[in-house]
C-alpha positions as a Markdown table, in Angstrom:
| # | Residue | x | y | z |
|---|---|---|---|---|
| 1 | Met | -9.7 | 8.5 | -2.9 |
| 2 | Asp | -7.6 | 11.6 | -3.0 |
| 3 | Tyr | -4.6 | 11.9 | -0.7 |
| 4 | Ile | -2.8 | 15.1 | 0.3 |
| 5 | Gln | 0.7 | 15.8 | 1.7 |
| 6 | Phe | 0.6 | 16.0 | 5.5 |
| 7 | Gly | 2.3 | 19.4 | 6.3 |
| 8 | Gln | 6.0 | 19.4 | 5.3 |
| 9 | Thr | 6.5 | 15.7 | 5.8 |
| 10 | Asp | 6.7 | 12.8 | 3.4 |
| 11 | Leu | 3.3 | 11.5 | 4.7 |
| 12 | Lys | 0.2 | 11.3 | 2.6 |
| 13 | Val | -3.2 | 11.4 | 4.2 |
| 14 | Val | -6.7 | 10.9 | 2.9 |
| 15 | Ala | -8.3 | 14.2 | 1.8 |
| 16 | Thr | -11.7 | 13.3 | 3.0 |
| 17 | Leu | -12.6 | 12.2 | 6.5 |
| 18 | Leu | -15.8 | 11.3 | 8.2 |
| 19 | Gly | -17.0 | 13.3 | 11.3 |
| 20 | Thr | -18.4 | 10.8 | 13.8 |
| 21 | Met | -19.3 | 13.2 | 16.6 |
| 22 | Ser | -23.0 | 12.4 | 16.0 |
| 23 | Met | -22.7 | 8.7 | 16.3 |
| 24 | Gly | -23.0 | 6.6 | 19.6 |
| 25 | Ser | -25.9 | 6.9 | 22.0 |
| 26 | Ser | -28.9 | 9.2 | 21.8 |
| 27 | Ala | -29.2 | 8.5 | 25.6 |
| 28 | Trp | -26.2 | 10.9 | 25.9 |
| 29 | Lys | -27.6 | 13.6 | 23.5 |
| 30 | Ser | -30.8 | 13.6 | 21.6 |
| 31 | Trp | -29.1 | 14.5 | 18.3 |
| 32 | Val | -26.6 | 11.6 | 18.4 |
| 33 | Leu | -27.5 | 8.6 | 16.2 |
| 34 | Asp | -27.8 | 5.2 | 17.9 |
| 35 | Glu | -25.9 | 2.2 | 16.5 |
| 36 | Pro | -28.6 | 1.0 | 14.0 |
| 37 | Asp | -28.6 | 4.5 | 12.3 |
| 38 | Ser | -24.7 | 5.0 | 12.5 |
| 39 | Val | -23.7 | 1.7 | 11.0 |
| 40 | Pro | -25.0 | 2.1 | 7.4 |
| 41 | Ile | -23.3 | 5.5 | 7.3 |
| 42 | Leu | -20.0 | 4.1 | 8.5 |
| 43 | Arg | -20.2 | 1.1 | 6.1 |
| 44 | Arg | -21.0 | 3.5 | 3.2 |
| 45 | Ala | -18.0 | 5.7 | 4.0 |
| 46 | Leu | -15.8 | 2.5 | 4.1 |
| 47 | Asp | -17.2 | 1.4 | 0.7 |
| 48 | Leu | -16.3 | 4.9 | -0.7 |
| 49 | Gly | -12.7 | 4.5 | 0.5 |
| 50 | Ile | -12.9 | 6.9 | 3.5 |
| 51 | Thr | -10.5 | 5.5 | 6.0 |
| 52 | Ser | -10.1 | 8.5 | 8.5 |
| 53 | Arg | -12.7 | 9.4 | 10.9 |
| 54 | His | -12.8 | 12.0 | 13.7 |
| 55 | Gly | -15.2 | 12.7 | 16.6 |
| 56 | Asp | -14.5 | 15.3 | 19.3 |
| 57 | Trp | -17.5 | 14.1 | 21.4 |
| 58 | Tyr | -17.4 | 10.5 | 22.3 |
| 59 | Ser | -21.0 | 9.9 | 23.7 |
| 60 | Thr | -19.6 | 8.6 | 27.0 |
| 61 | Gly | -17.6 | 5.8 | 25.2 |
| 62 | Arg | -20.4 | 4.5 | 23.0 |
| 63 | Asn | -18.9 | 6.3 | 20.0 |
| 64 | Glu | -15.7 | 4.3 | 20.1 |
| 65 | Glu | -17.8 | 1.0 | 20.4 |
| 66 | Val | -19.9 | 1.8 | 17.4 |
| 67 | Val | -17.3 | 3.2 | 15.2 |
| 68 | Gly | -14.6 | 0.8 | 16.3 |
| 69 | Gly | -17.0 | -2.2 | 16.0 |
| 70 | Thr | -17.9 | -1.2 | 12.4 |
| 71 | Cys | -14.6 | 0.0 | 11.1 |
């Protein structure tokens, strides 16, 4: 996995992250993946070395449960 410098600090962060906005509960929005469809994606990302994830919509809390429970 490639890392890049974080701004002008000495910190290094992973260059690739996984967007998880579409994971959680389709009961919230029809385009959101439910847990059975989200978990394989999350596991594959972890297998590839992706350690950062971001979601700016949280599916009424279900996103954190699915992503946090897998990662």
